[in-house]
Every structure is written in structure tokens, then in C-alpha cells.
N, CA, C and O atoms as a DFTB+ gen file, in Angstrom:
684 C
 N C O
     1  1       0.815      -1.196       0.000
     2  2       0.000       0.000       0.000
     3  2       0.858       1.260       0.000
     4  3       0.547       2.227      -0.694
     5  1       1.931       1.247       0.772
     6  2       2.799       2.404       0.797
     7  2       3.536       2.597      -0.520
     8  3       3.926       3.714      -0.858
     9  1       3.725       1.525      -1.256
    10  2       4.374       1.639      -2.556
    11  2       3.469       2.365      -3.550
    12  3       3.973       3.098      -4.401
    13  1       2.175       2.190      -3.471
    14  2       1.245       2.848      -4.379
    15  2       1.137       4.345      -4.088
    16  3       0.854       5.129      -4.994
    17  1       1.355       4.745      -2.850
    18  2       1.265       6.156      -2.489
    19  2       2.518       6.933      -2.883
    20  3       2.434       8.140      -3.109
    21  1       3.634       6.306      -2.971
    22  2       4.889       6.996      -3.275
    23  2       4.836       7.742      -4.604
    24  3       5.206       8.916      -4.637
    25  1       4.398       7.127      -5.701
    26  2       4.326       7.879      -6.953
    27  2       3.334       9.044      -6.866
    28  3       3.586      10.125      -7.399
    29  1       2.214       8.814      -6.193
    30  2       1.215       9.878      -6.046
    31  2       1.795      11.028      -5.212
    32  3       1.578      12.190      -5.555
    33  1       2.514      10.741      -4.142
    34  2       3.125      11.774      -3.298
    35  2       4.169      12.555      -4.084
    36  3       4.249      13.778      -3.972
    37  1       4.973      11.845      -4.882
    38  2       5.974      12.543      -5.714
    39  2       5.281      13.469      -6.712
    40  3       5.726      14.594      -6.937
    41  1       4.193      12.988      -7.303
    42  2       3.434      13.801      -8.253
    43  2       2.884      15.062      -7.572
    44  3       2.970      16.160      -8.122
    45  1       2.320      14.891      -6.375
    46  2       1.758      16.044      -5.658
    47  2       2.836      17.038      -5.255
    48  3       2.610      18.247      -5.320
    49  1       3.999      16.559      -4.843
    50  2       5.112      17.446      -4.490
    51  2       5.583      18.205      -5.732
    52  3       5.835      19.408      -5.656
    53  1       5.704      17.525      -6.867
    54  2       6.126      18.175      -8.112
    55  2       5.094      19.210      -8.556
    56  3       5.454      20.297      -9.009
    57  1       3.810      18.868      -8.426
    58  2       2.740      19.795      -8.798
    59  2       2.770      21.038      -7.909
    60  3       2.647      22.163      -8.393
    61  1       2.932      20.824      -6.620
    62  2       3.008      21.950      -5.682
    63  2       4.209      22.839      -5.994
    64  3       4.094      24.064      -5.946
    65  1       5.342      22.251      -6.307
    66  2       6.545      23.019      -6.657
    67  2       6.306      23.830      -7.923
    68  3       6.712      24.990      -7.997
    69  1       5.650      23.237      -8.923
    70  2       5.367      23.951     -10.175
    71  2       4.435      25.135      -9.936
    72  3       4.637      26.215     -10.491
    73  1       3.414      24.924      -9.105
    74  2       2.477      26.010      -8.774
    75  2       3.202      27.127      -8.035
    76  3       2.945      28.303      -8.294
    77  1       4.095      26.783      -7.126
    78  2       4.852      27.777      -6.370
    79  2       5.754      28.598      -7.285
    80  3       5.795      29.823      -7.172
    81  1       6.474      27.940      -8.189
    82  2       7.349      28.651      -9.130
    83  2       6.523      29.558     -10.032
    84  3       6.897      30.710     -10.252
    85  1       5.414      29.064     -10.555
    86  2       4.557      29.867     -11.439
    87  2       4.015      31.089     -10.712
    88  3       3.949      32.175     -11.288
    89  1       3.627      30.921      -9.453
    90  2       3.082      32.067      -8.714
    91  2       4.168      33.097      -8.419
    92  3       3.897      34.297      -8.445
    93  1       5.386      32.653      -8.141
    94  2       6.487      33.603      -7.913
    95  2       6.810      34.382      -9.175
    96  3       7.068      35.584      -9.114
    97  1       6.800      33.714     -10.310
    98  2       7.052      34.406     -11.576
    99  2       5.950      35.407     -11.887
   100  3       6.216      36.466     -12.455
   101  1       4.736      35.086     -11.527
   102  2       3.604      35.968     -11.802
   103  2       3.664      37.252     -10.988
   104  3       3.192      38.292     -11.449
   105  1       4.237      37.201      -9.779
   106  2       4.273      38.411      -8.949
   107  2       5.636      39.076      -8.939
   108  3       5.796      40.113      -8.294
   109  1       6.617      38.527      -9.623
   110  2       7.954      39.114      -9.662
   111  2       7.909      40.417     -10.455
   112  3       7.133      40.523     -11.405
   113  1       8.728      41.419     -10.086
   114  2       8.765      42.663     -10.840
   115  2       9.326      42.422     -12.233
   116  3      10.096      41.483     -12.430
   117  1       8.948      43.266     -13.220
   118  2       9.439      43.074     -14.579
   119  2      10.948      43.315     -14.648
   120  3      11.513      44.048     -13.837
   121  1      11.570      42.698     -15.608
   122  2      13.005      42.878     -15.812
   123  2      13.289      44.308     -16.232
   124  3      12.401      44.998     -16.731
   125  1      14.532      44.761     -16.031
   126  2      14.916      46.137     -16.370
   127  2      14.674      46.438     -17.840
   128  3      14.286      47.553     -18.190
   129  1      14.897      45.460     -18.697
   130  2      14.699      45.678     -20.126
   131  2      13.238      45.934     -20.476
   132  3      12.947      46.548     -21.503
   133  1      12.330      45.478     -19.647
   134  2      10.910      45.656     -19.896
   135  2      10.347      46.748     -18.990
   136  3       9.223      46.636     -18.501
   137  1      11.125      47.797     -18.768
   138  2      10.713      48.881     -17.874
   139  2       9.433      49.527     -18.376
   140  3       9.183      49.600     -19.579
   141  1       8.639      49.988     -17.442
   142  2       7.377      50.642     -17.767
   143  2       7.672      52.035     -18.312
   144  3       8.457      52.782     -17.727
   145  1       7.051      52.378     -19.415
   146  2       7.247      53.670     -20.041
   147  2       6.399      54.708     -19.319
   148  3       5.212      54.489     -19.077
   149  1       7.012      55.842     -18.973
   150  2       6.273      56.907     -18.300
   151  2       5.371      57.612     -19.318
   152  3       5.741      57.747     -20.484
   153  1       4.205      58.056     -18.888
   154  2       3.323      58.733     -19.835
   155  2       3.766      60.159     -20.174
   156  3       3.343      60.696     -21.198
   157  1       4.604      60.786     -19.344
   158  2       5.069      62.142     -19.619
   159  2       6.583      62.182     -19.452
   160  3       7.102      61.863     -18.382
   161  1       7.286      62.572     -20.507
   162  2       8.747      62.593     -20.501
   163  2       9.287      63.955     -20.885
   164  3       8.733      64.635     -21.749
   165  1      10.382      64.352     -20.231
   166  2      11.176      65.488     -20.707
   167  2      11.947      64.953     -21.903
   168  3      12.658      63.955     -21.783
   169  1      11.817      65.598     -23.048
   170  2      12.513      65.102     -24.235
   171  2      13.638      66.014     -24.700
   172  3      14.553      65.566     -25.391
   173  1      13.578      67.306     -24.325
   174  2      14.582      68.230     -24.855
   175  2      14.669      69.473     -23.979
   176  3      13.655      69.991     -23.512
   177  1      15.906      69.949     -23.761
   178  2      16.144      71.233     -23.115
   179  2      17.042      72.029     -24.055
   180  3      18.204      71.673     -24.252
   181  1      16.514      73.100     -24.632
   182  2      17.275      73.967     -25.530
   183  2      17.829      75.090     -24.661
   184  3      17.189      76.127     -24.487
   185  1      19.030      74.871     -24.116
   186  2      19.564      75.715     -23.045
   187  2      20.469      76.851     -23.501
   188  3      20.733      77.763     -22.718
   189  1      20.951      76.830     -24.730
   190  2      21.870      77.880     -25.172
   191  2      21.635      78.223     -26.633
   192  3      22.396      77.795     -27.500
   193  1      20.574      79.001     -26.919
   194  2      20.314      79.389     -28.307
   195  2      21.514      80.129     -28.894
   196  3      22.247      80.787     -28.156
   197  1      21.728      80.034     -30.200
   198  2      22.872      80.704     -30.833
   199  2      22.895      82.206     -30.563
   200  3      21.857      82.837     -30.365
   201  1      24.097      82.754     -30.561
   202  2      24.283      84.185     -30.341
   203  2      24.592      84.493     -28.890
   204  3      24.623      83.609     -28.034
   205  1      24.822      85.778     -28.637
   206  2      25.116      86.219     -27.277
   207  2      23.847      86.214     -26.435
   208  3      22.739      86.364     -26.950
   209  1      24.029      86.042     -25.152
   210  2      22.899      86.071     -24.223
   211  2      22.557      87.518     -23.880
   212  3      23.118      88.098     -22.951
   213  1      21.633      88.089     -24.640
   214  2      21.185      89.455     -24.395
   215  2      20.058      89.443     -23.373
   216  3      19.313      88.469     -23.264
   217  1      19.944      90.525     -22.633
   218  2      18.889      90.644     -21.616
   219  2      17.637      91.235     -22.238
   220  3      17.274      92.380     -21.970
   221  1      16.975      90.429     -23.083
   222  2      15.717      90.881     -23.672
   223  2      14.805      89.682     -23.917
   224  3      15.276      88.574     -24.174
   225  1      13.518      89.912     -23.835
   226  2      12.524      88.854     -23.910
   227  2      12.628      88.045     -25.195
   228  3      12.441      86.829     -25.171
   229  1      12.924      88.696     -26.317
   230  2      12.998      87.961     -27.581
   231  2      14.094      86.890     -27.544
   232  3      14.009      85.900     -28.270
   233  1      15.116      87.075     -26.712
   234  2      16.156      86.056     -26.542
   235  2      15.746      85.021     -25.500
   236  3      16.036      83.836     -25.663
   237  1      15.079      85.448     -24.436
   238  2      14.633      84.507     -23.408
   239  2      13.682      83.464     -23.999
   240  3      13.730      82.292     -23.626
   241  1      12.824      83.894     -24.917
   242  2      11.829      82.968     -25.471
   243  2      12.437      81.955     -26.439
   244  3      11.768      80.994     -26.820
   245  1      13.686      82.151     -26.839
   246  2      14.361      81.166     -27.697
   247  2      14.791      79.946     -26.890
   248  3      15.001      78.870     -27.450
   249  1      14.919      80.109     -25.593
   250  2      15.308      79.023     -24.702
   251  2      14.041      78.283     -24.268
   252  3      13.033      78.917     -23.953
   253  1      14.085      76.929     -24.249
   254  2      12.874      76.192     -23.901
   255  2      13.179      74.775     -23.421
   256  3      14.293      74.268     -23.554
   257  1      12.144      74.163     -22.860
   258  2      12.150      72.746     -22.486
   259  2      10.903      72.133     -23.113
   260  3       9.869      72.792     -23.219
   261  1      11.001      70.862     -23.532
   262  2       9.853      70.182     -24.123
   263  2       9.524      68.915     -23.345
   264  3      10.411      68.169     -22.929
   265  1       8.225      68.694     -23.161
   266  2       7.736      67.449     -22.571
   267  2       6.803      66.790     -23.587
   268  3       6.137      67.466     -24.371
   269  1       6.771      65.459     -23.554
   270  2       5.962      64.713     -24.521
   271  2       5.085      63.701     -23.794
   272  3       5.523      63.038     -22.854
   273  1       3.836      63.597     -24.249
   274  2       2.914      62.585     -23.751
   275  2       3.202      61.297     -24.523
   276  3       2.854      61.184     -25.698
   277  1       3.832      60.333     -23.865
   278  2       4.163      59.060     -24.507
   279  2       3.108      57.993     -24.224
   280  3       3.253      56.843     -24.640
   281  1       2.052      58.377     -23.518
   282  2       0.993      57.436     -23.182
   283  2      -0.074      57.360     -24.257
   284  3       0.083      57.894     -25.355
   285  1      -1.159      56.687     -23.917
   286  2      -2.266      56.484     -24.862
   287  2      -3.486      57.318     -24.523
   288  3      -4.493      57.256     -25.228
   289  1      -3.407      58.109     -23.437
   290  2      -4.543      58.930     -23.019
   291  2      -4.106      60.384     -22.906
   292  3      -2.930      60.668     -22.676
   293  1      -5.049      61.297     -23.067
   294  2      -4.776      62.718     -22.858
   295  2      -4.442      62.940     -21.390
   296  3      -5.136      62.440     -20.504
   297  1      -3.377      63.692     -21.137
   298  2      -2.966      63.990     -19.767
   299  2      -3.430      65.385     -19.376
   300  3      -3.326      66.322     -20.168
   301  1      -3.931      65.523     -18.183
   302  2      -4.242      66.829     -17.614
   303  2      -3.059      67.209     -16.734
   304  3      -2.787      66.545     -15.733
   305  1      -2.350      68.284     -17.106
   306  2      -1.114      68.667     -16.428
   307  2      -1.308      69.750     -15.370
   308  3      -0.328      70.274     -14.841
   309  1      -2.534      70.087     -15.060
   310  2      -2.821      71.099     -14.040
   311  2      -2.044      70.790     -12.760
   312  3      -2.176      69.703     -12.198
   313  1      -1.237      71.745     -12.303
   314  2      -0.491      71.580     -11.060
   315  2       0.840      70.865     -11.183
   316  3       1.613      70.863     -10.225
   317  1       1.139      70.258     -12.325
   318  2       2.467      69.672     -12.531
   319  2       3.491      70.805     -12.509
   320  3       3.158      71.942     -12.843
   321  1       4.725      70.510     -12.122
   322  2       5.745      71.556     -12.070
   323  2       7.036      71.098     -12.744
   324  3       7.337      69.909     -12.838
   325  1       7.778      72.096     -13.207
   326  2       9.132      71.905     -13.731
   327  2      10.032      72.829     -12.941
   328  3       9.708      73.996     -12.718
   329  1      11.182      72.287     -12.517
   330  2      12.154      73.063     -11.740
   331  2      13.536      72.897     -12.342
   332  3      13.824      71.904     -13.010
   333  1      14.389      73.887     -12.094
   334  2      15.798      73.763     -12.436
   335  2      16.576      73.468     -11.164
   336  3      15.974      73.169     -10.133
   337  1      17.903      73.545     -11.213
   338  2      18.725      73.314     -10.020
   339  2      18.619      74.446      -9.005
   340  3      18.920      74.260      -7.826
   341  1      18.196      75.601      -9.459
   342  2      18.078      76.756      -8.574
   343  2      16.645      76.963      -8.119
   344  3      15.892      76.008      -7.931
   345  1      16.284      78.218      -7.945
   346  2      14.945      78.523      -7.402
   347  2      13.832      78.586      -8.456
   348  3      12.675      78.832      -8.113
   349  1      14.167      78.367      -9.728
   350  2      13.174      78.521     -10.789
   351  2      12.145      77.388     -10.743
   352  3      12.495      76.210     -10.672
   353  1      10.879      77.775     -10.785
   354  2       9.788      76.791     -10.734
   355  2       8.649      77.269     -11.627
   356  3       8.224      78.422     -11.553
   357  1       8.161      76.357     -12.475
   358  2       7.006      76.646     -13.318
   359  2       5.911      75.653     -12.963
   360  3       6.152      74.448     -12.883
   361  1       4.697      76.173     -12.750
   362  2       3.546      75.321     -12.471
   363  2       2.603      75.394     -13.666
   364  3       2.195      76.479     -14.081
   365  1       2.260      74.235     -14.213
   366  2       1.343      74.201     -15.352
   367  2      -0.012      74.735     -14.911
   368  3      -0.547      74.307     -13.888
   369  1      -0.576      75.680     -15.684
   370  2      -1.850      76.291     -15.294
   371  2      -3.034      75.333     -15.400
   372  3      -2.971      74.302     -16.070
   373  1      -4.095      75.700     -14.727
   374  2      -5.333      74.925     -14.716
   375  2      -5.816      74.721     -16.155
   376  3      -5.822      75.645     -16.967
   377  1      -6.218      73.489     -16.439
   378  2      -6.766      73.176     -17.757
   379  2      -5.730      72.785     -18.800
   380  3      -6.094      72.535     -19.949
   381  1      -4.448      72.725     -18.441
   382  2      -3.417      72.342     -19.407
   383  2      -3.563      70.857     -19.714
   384  3      -3.496      70.018     -18.815
   385  1      -3.764      70.540     -20.987
   386  2      -3.929      69.149     -21.417
   387  2      -2.946      68.857     -22.539
   388  3      -2.583      69.739     -23.318
   389  1      -2.522      67.593     -22.605
   390  2      -1.586      67.167     -23.637
   391  2      -2.054      65.821     -24.194
   392  3      -2.133      64.825     -23.476
   393  1      -2.360      65.821     -25.490
   394  2      -2.881      64.624     -26.144
   395  2      -1.764      63.599     -26.353
   396  3      -0.587      63.958     -26.366
   397  1      -2.127      62.334     -26.515
   398  2      -1.134      61.281     -26.736
   399  2      -0.240      61.584     -27.945
   400  3      -0.722      61.991     -29.003
   401  1       1.067      61.378     -27.767
   402  2       2.024      61.588     -28.848
   403  2       2.396      63.036     -29.094
   404  3       3.265      63.310     -29.922
   405  1       1.767      63.964     -28.405
   406  2       2.029      65.394     -28.624
   407  2       3.105      65.911     -27.680
   408  3       3.324      65.371     -26.595
   409  1       3.774      66.980     -28.127
   410  2       4.835      67.631     -27.369
   411  2       4.391      69.026     -26.978
   412  3       3.749      69.724     -27.763
   413  1       4.731      69.430     -25.769
   414  2       4.444      70.764     -25.260
   415  2       5.762      71.478     -25.024
   416  3       6.659      70.933     -24.380
   417  1       5.887      72.694     -25.541
   418  2       7.099      73.497     -25.392
   419  2       6.858      74.569     -24.342
   420  3       5.860      75.289     -24.395
   421  1       7.775      74.672     -23.390
   422  2       7.715      75.695     -22.342
   423  2       8.887      76.639     -22.557
   424  3      10.038      76.266     -22.329
   425  1       8.597      77.865     -22.996
   426  2       9.629      78.866     -23.285
   427  2       9.898      79.705     -22.044
   428  3       8.994      79.963     -21.250
   429  1      11.163      80.133     -21.883
   430  2      11.579      80.827     -20.664
   431  2      11.014      82.235     -20.496
   432  3      10.740      82.641     -19.367
   433  1      10.832      82.981     -21.561
   434  2      10.394      84.371     -21.456
   435  2       8.894      84.536     -21.355
   436  3       8.175      83.647     -20.900
   437  1       8.440      85.709     -21.795
   438  2       7.017      86.055     -21.746
   439  2       6.424      85.985     -23.144
   440  3       7.096      86.289     -24.130
   441  1       5.157      85.583     -23.222
   442  2       4.477      85.500     -24.506
   443  2       3.066      85.018     -24.325
   444  3       2.598      84.821     -23.203
   445  1       2.381      84.828     -25.450
   446  2       0.999      84.363     -25.416
   447  2       0.991      82.851     -25.578
   448  3       1.459      82.319     -26.584
   449  1       0.454      82.169     -24.577
   450  2       0.424      80.708     -24.578
   451  2      -0.603      80.161     -25.567
   452  3      -1.594      80.813     -25.895
   453  1      -0.330      78.937     -26.031
   454  2      -1.243      78.212     -26.907
   455  2      -1.322      76.767     -26.410
   456  3      -0.765      76.442     -25.361
   457  1      -2.000      75.914     -27.143
   458  2      -2.118      74.513     -26.715
   459  2      -0.792      73.762     -26.836
   460  3      -0.613      72.731     -26.188
   461  1       0.141      74.257     -27.653
   462  2       1.412      73.568     -27.843
   463  2       2.610      74.315     -27.258
   464  3       3.704      73.756     -27.175
   465  1       2.417      75.573     -26.851
   466  2       3.509      76.391     -26.302
   467  2       3.021      77.186     -25.098
   468  3       2.012      77.888     -25.163
   469  1       3.757      77.061     -24.002
   470  2       3.498      77.862     -22.806
   471  2       4.714      78.742     -22.548
   472  3       5.800      78.462     -23.055
   473  1       4.541      79.795     -21.770
   474  2       5.635      80.710     -21.432
   475  2       5.825      80.751     -19.925
   476  3       4.863      80.871     -19.165
   477  1       7.077      80.650     -19.506
   478  2       7.433      80.661     -18.092
   479  2       7.092      82.021     -17.491
   480  3       6.721      82.120     -16.322
   481  1       7.223      83.075     -18.315
   482  2       6.890      84.423     -17.850
   483  2       8.032      85.099     -17.104
   484  3       7.807      86.065     -16.375
   485  1       9.243      84.608     -17.275
   486  2      10.400      85.175     -16.571
   487  2      11.084      86.235     -17.420
   488  3      11.042      86.200     -18.650
   489  1      11.706      87.168     -16.738
   490  2      12.532      88.177     -17.406
   491  2      13.997      87.779     -17.239
   492  3      14.841      88.577     -16.831
   493  1      14.264      86.525     -17.567
   494  2      15.626      85.995     -17.462
   495  2      15.682      84.635     -18.144
   496  3      14.661      84.049     -18.504
   497  1      16.910      84.154     -18.308
   498  2      17.093      82.788     -18.790
   499  2      16.851      81.842     -17.615
   500  3      17.027      82.225     -16.459
   501  1      16.453      80.624     -17.910
   502  2      16.212      79.618     -16.870
   503  2      17.356      78.610     -16.843
   504  3      17.920      78.334     -15.783
   505  1      17.695      78.066     -17.995
   506  2      18.614      76.934     -18.091
   507  2      20.052      77.414     -18.251
   508  3      20.362      78.189     -19.156
   509  1      20.920      76.947     -17.366
   510  2      22.331      77.354     -17.377
   511  2      23.066      76.751     -18.565
   512  3      22.896      75.572     -18.878
   513  1      23.884      77.568     -19.227
   514  2      24.649      77.101     -20.379
   515  2      25.733      76.105     -19.983
   516  3      26.139      75.280     -20.802
   517  1      26.201      76.167     -18.759
   518  2      27.296      75.306     -18.305
   519  2      26.813      73.975     -17.735
   520  3      27.621      73.094     -17.442
   521  1      25.506      73.828     -17.579
   522  2      24.935      72.590     -17.055
   523  2      23.831      72.888     -16.060
   524  3      23.862      73.909     -15.373
   525  1      22.870      72.010     -15.985
   526  2      21.727      72.203     -15.098
   527  2      20.979      70.868     -15.008
   528  3      21.364      69.885     -15.640
   529  1      19.924      70.851     -14.226
   530  2      19.066      69.677     -14.136
   531  2      17.616      70.127     -14.211
   532  3      17.167      70.963     -13.428
   533  1      16.896      69.561     -15.161
   534  2      15.460      69.812     -15.277
   535  2      14.749      68.693     -14.532
   536  3      15.050      67.514     -14.716
   537  1      13.800      69.083     -13.686
   538  2      13.036      68.100     -12.921
   539  2      11.556      68.302     -13.170
   540  3      11.060      69.428     -13.159
   541  1      10.854      67.200     -13.395
   542  2       9.420      67.218     -13.665
   543  2       8.701      66.538     -12.507
   544  3       9.023      65.409     -12.138
   545  1       7.712      67.247     -11.933
   546  2       6.964      66.729     -10.776
   547  2       5.485      66.623     -11.110
   548  3       4.953      67.429     -11.874
   549  1       4.828      65.631     -10.538
   550  2       3.379      65.480     -10.691
   551  2       2.670      66.569      -9.887
   552  3       3.312      67.322      -9.155
   553  1       1.358      66.648     -10.025
   554  2       0.581      67.630      -9.268
   555  2       0.534      67.298      -7.778
   556  3       0.051      68.103      -6.981
   557  1       1.025      66.137      -7.398
   558  2       1.104      65.744      -5.983
   559  2       2.531      65.891      -5.446
   560  3       2.814      65.516      -4.309
   561  1       3.433      66.443      -6.279
   562  2       4.804      66.683      -5.849
   563  2       5.752      65.513      -6.019
   564  3       6.883      65.565      -5.535
   565  1       5.319      64.456      -6.695
   566  2       6.168      63.281      -6.907
   567  2       7.112      63.542      -8.090
   568  3       6.671      63.955      -9.163
   569  1       8.412      63.298      -7.884
   570  2       9.386      63.456      -8.962
   571  2       9.124      62.394     -10.019
   572  3       9.187      61.199      -9.733
   573  1       8.830      62.832     -11.243
   574  2       8.559      61.909     -12.338
   575  2       9.802      61.648     -13.172
   576  3      10.025      60.535     -13.648
   577  1      10.616      62.697     -13.345
   578  2      11.806      62.555     -14.179
   579  2      12.791      63.661     -13.866
   580  3      12.421      64.762     -13.458
   581  1      14.056      63.334     -14.071
   582  2      15.136      64.284     -13.882
   583  2      16.039      64.194     -15.102
   584  3      16.390      63.097     -15.534
   585  1      16.415      65.325     -15.654
   586  2      17.252      65.368     -16.849
   587  2      18.443      66.285     -16.577
   588  3      18.307      67.508     -16.616
   589  1      19.605      65.699     -16.302
   590  2      20.814      66.474     -16.019
   591  2      21.656      66.585     -17.281
   592  3      21.783      65.621     -18.036
   593  1      22.232      67.761     -17.508
   594  2      23.111      67.944     -18.663
   595  2      24.304      68.801     -18.262
   596  3      24.260      69.560     -17.294
   597  1      25.357      68.654     -19.034
   598  2      26.542      69.501     -18.892
   599  2      26.688      70.242     -20.204
   600  3      26.661      69.631     -21.272
   601  1      26.840      71.545     -20.134
   602  2      26.975      72.344     -21.346
   603  2      28.336      72.146     -21.978
   604  3      29.168      71.385     -21.484
   605  1      28.546      72.839     -23.070
   606  2      29.835      72.753     -23.757
   607  2      29.699      72.024     -25.070
   608  3      28.613      71.922     -25.640
   609  1      30.828      71.517     -25.541
   610  2      30.826      70.855     -26.836
   611  2      30.175      69.481     -26.744
   612  3      29.875      68.993     -25.655
   613  1      29.965      68.879     -27.880
   614  2      29.226      67.617     -27.991
   615  2      29.628      66.616     -26.916
   616  3      30.798      66.260     -26.779
   617  1      28.644      66.178     -26.171
   618  2      28.882      65.206     -25.104
   619  2      27.954      64.022     -25.298
   620  3      26.776      64.178     -25.622
   621  1      28.503      62.841     -25.095
   622  2      27.690      61.627     -25.181
   623  2      26.995      61.389     -23.854
   624  3      27.406      61.908     -22.816
   625  1      25.949      60.607     -23.905
   626  2      25.206      60.271     -22.691
   627  2      26.049      59.371     -21.785
   628  3      26.793      58.511     -22.257
   629  1      25.915      59.588     -20.484
   630  2      26.536      58.727     -19.485
   631  2      25.444      58.354     -18.497
   632  3      24.286      58.730     -18.679
   633  1      25.800      57.624     -17.464
   634  2      24.802      57.283     -16.451
   635  2      24.361      58.513     -15.673
   636  3      23.282      58.511     -15.079
   637  1      25.178      59.568     -15.665
   638  2      24.853      60.760     -14.882
   639  2      24.370      61.931     -15.727
   640  3      23.829      62.890     -15.176
   641  1      24.544      61.888     -17.031
   642  2      24.090      63.002     -17.859
   643  2      23.563      62.486     -19.194
   644  3      23.824      61.349     -19.586
   645  1      22.826      63.336     -19.875
   646  2      22.187      62.979     -21.137
   647  2      23.052      63.436     -22.308
   648  3      24.032      64.159     -22.128
   649  1      22.677      63.006     -23.502
   650  2      23.404      63.427     -24.707
   651  2      23.155      64.913     -24.940
   652  3      22.017      65.378     -24.869
   653  1      24.224      65.653     -25.218
   654  2      24.085      67.077     -25.483
   655  2      24.876      67.484     -26.720
   656  3      25.820      66.813     -27.137
   657  1      24.456      68.603     -27.284
   658  2      25.242      69.293     -28.306
   659  2      25.652      70.602     -27.647
   660  3      25.531      70.738     -26.430
   661  1      26.128      71.553     -28.413
   662  2      26.520      72.835     -27.809
   663  2      25.312      73.649     -27.374
   664  3      25.475      74.643     -26.665
   665  1      24.114      73.265     -27.771
   666  2      22.941      74.061     -27.425
   667  2      21.790      73.293     -26.802
   668  3      20.890      73.898     -26.219
   669  1      21.802      71.958     -26.916
   670  2      20.604      71.190     -26.590
   671  2      20.926      69.929     -25.802
   672  3      21.901      69.232     -26.083
   673  1      20.082      69.648     -24.804
   674  2      20.161      68.382     -24.065
   675  2      18.996      67.524     -24.530
   676  3      17.848      67.970     -24.519
   677  1      19.287      66.290     -24.941
   678  2      18.259      65.347     -25.356
   679  2      18.077      64.340     -24.242
   680  3      18.961      63.526     -23.976
   681  1      16.939      64.397     -23.600
   682  2      16.688      63.592     -22.406
   683  2      16.082      62.251     -22.736
   684  3      15.813      61.457     -21.835
């Protein structure tokens, strides 16, 4: 009688082990290569437009940062913020929406906003030519993304900074 139970017990132990392995795989976090794509990304910081840095609005508005909706739904950006390494902070106004696949440009100076371009409203440059960090926060203050760059001549991306040219950081 005990001989007949041995194969059945081995089968049950093997079945239990298979169920345990399958359940662990089902709840394990995804591999790094299969990282979840964020719905809102900083894609570009145009930190040093050509020419001298003059103290006038027409030059301030040439400098900008772009964010892109990489998700499948329209995002409401009311209350989201963008900050630099210093005290500069921009809060997206009430009703700001960004459709899937679309890019929103935030210019440093003053101007008339549209659905694709907003203005920081500053009487100064925001992004440092020698390097800075752009940070994007949700309306609840959660850091969504950070884009650090070093100014200067063409630089390749590293673990600490993004790819840059003499004028632009590609995040």
C-alpha cells in the first residue's frame, strides 16, 4: 500500500513546486529591459540658443524645455511643475492638457500661450549654459523625471548626464 502512495506523493510534491514557481514568476517585478514607459517625458532642453545672451525677452523665449505625452490617453497637467537646479519653478496652469504623442514646449520668457507652447513668464534665462538639471513633478509633488546635462561641446550620454550638443540636451 505504501508503494502505491509513493508515486502519487511525488506527483503532488512536483505539482506543488510547479504552482509555487509559477506564482512567484507571476508576482515578480518586470526585468529592467521591460521597464514601464512613463506617460510624460522630458525630451529636450534647448539651453543655449545661438548668439550672445542678451537681456531681452525675444532672446529669453528662444530658450525652452519640451515634454511629450508618450501614453495612450490625454494627460491633464494642471499643477504639474518643472524646476531647475536653482529657485526657478514653473507650475502648469489649470486646464493644461496634452494629447497622446504630442509635445508641449515651455519657453523661458514672456508670450501668449497656446495649446502647444506655454511661457514661463520670466525676465531671465532659466537653463544654465554650463549645465543644469530639469526636474518634472506630478501635481502631488512626486518626482517623475530628472534630466541632467553639462553644457559645452558635444557630449555623449553617461549614467549621470544625457546626450548634449553645444545648445541642446536630449533627455
